C-alpha positions in Angstrom: -134.3 65.4 -243.5 -135.3 68.3 -240.5 -138.4 70.4 -240.0 -138.2 74.3 -240.5 -140.8 76.9 -239.5 -141.2 80.0 -242.1 -143.2 82.6 -240.3 -144.8 84.9 -242.5 -144.8 88.7 -241.0 -147.2 91.6 -241.3 -146.9 95.7 -241.2 -149.8 96.1 -238.2 -151.8 97.9 -241.0 -152.6 94.4 -242.8 -155.7 93.0 -241.4 -157.3 90.2 -243.3 -161.2 89.6 -242.7 -162.2 86.5 -244.2 -165.7 87.6 -244.4 -164.7 90.6 -246.7 -164.1 90.5 -250.4 -160.2 90.4 -250.7 -158.9 93.0 -252.0 -157.1 93.0 -255.5 -153.7 93.4 -254.0 -154.7 90.8 -251.8 -156.2 88.4 -254.0 -152.6 88.7 -256.3 -151.0 87.4 -252.9 -153.3 84.8 -251.9 -152.9 83.4 -255.9 -148.9 83.3 -255.3 -149.0 82.0 -252.0 -151.2 79.1 -253.5 -148.9 78.6 -256.2 -146.5 78.9 -253.8 -148.2 75.8 -251.8 -148.8 73.6 -254.4 -144.8 73.8 -255.5 -143.8 73.2 -251.5 -146.3 69.9 -251.8 -145.1 68.7 -255.5 -141.3 68.9 -254.1 -142.5 66.7 -251.2 -141.2 69.7 -248.6 -144.7 70.5 -247.4 -145.2 69.4 -244.2 -148.3 72.0 -242.7 -148.9 75.9 -243.4 -151.7 78.0 -241.9 -152.7 81.7 -242.1 -153.4 83.5 -238.8 -156.1 86.0 -237.9 -154.6 89.6 -236.8 -152.5 90.2 -233.6 -155.6 91.7 -232.1 -157.1 88.0 -231.7 -154.3 86.8 -229.4 -155.3 85.8 -226.0 -151.9 86.1 -223.8 -152.2 82.9 -221.2 -149.3 83.8 -218.4 -148.4 81.4 -215.5 -148.3 82.6 -212.2 -147.4 79.9 -210.1 -150.2 77.0 -210.6 -152.9 79.3 -211.8 -152.5 82.0 -214.9 -153.4 85.1 -216.3 -155.0 86.1 -219.5 -155.0 89.2 -221.5 -156.3 90.0 -224.8 -154.1 91.5 -227.5 -150.5 90.0 -228.4 -147.7 88.8 -226.1 -145.6 91.3 -227.8 -146.0 95.3 -228.4 -144.6 95.8 -231.8 -146.0 97.0 -235.3 -145.5 93.6 -236.9 -147.0 90.4 -236.2 -146.7 86.8 -237.4 -149.4 86.7 -239.9 -149.0 82.9 -240.7 -146.9 80.2 -241.6 -145.4 77.3 -243.0 -143.5 74.0 -242.0 -141.5 72.4 -244.3 -139.1 69.2 -244.5 -135.4 70.4 -245.7 -132.5 68.6 -246.0 -130.3 71.9 -245.1 -130.7 75.7 -243.8 -129.5 76.2 -247.8 -132.4 74.6 -248.7 -134.9 76.2 -246.2 -133.9 79.7 -246.7 -134.3 79.2 -250.3 -137.9 78.3 -249.9 -138.1 81.3 -247.3 -136.3 83.4 -250.4 -139.7 81.9 -252.6 -142.3 82.2 -249.9 -141.5 85.9 -249.1 -142.0 86.6 -252.8 -145.0 85.0 -253.1 -146.5 87.0 -249.9 -144.9 90.3 -250.3 -143.4 89.9 -247.2 -140.6 89.2 -244.6 -140.2 85.6 -244.1 -138.3 84.0 -240.6 -136.4 80.6 -241.0 -135.9 79.0 -237.8 -135.3 75.0 -237.5 -137.2 72.6 -235.4 -135.2 70.9 -232.6 -134.1 67.1 -233.3 -136.9 65.3 -231.4 
């Protein structure tokens, strides 16, 4: 089985704050994603998953010889950012794409599929 990264992309207007109760729409998506996660686990495709804080929480570390510089904010200036991900086991790309289809429906947003290099 190969590992695939299913990355969830959000518009920059979506910023979930876990210290504030979720809106009804956000709670619906949480419930849908929870059900999707349970299905991944039940089918043996689950490896790991996680949600990420918004792009404004990012720090970029850039090399400069044997030193580094650190800047606040996302690496790319964009209106979309990766908001979460799943790492799954799938026998082939078609299966990974089917999982991504289900994940996109659950989180109501785009999901990018990328295979890992073979170890």
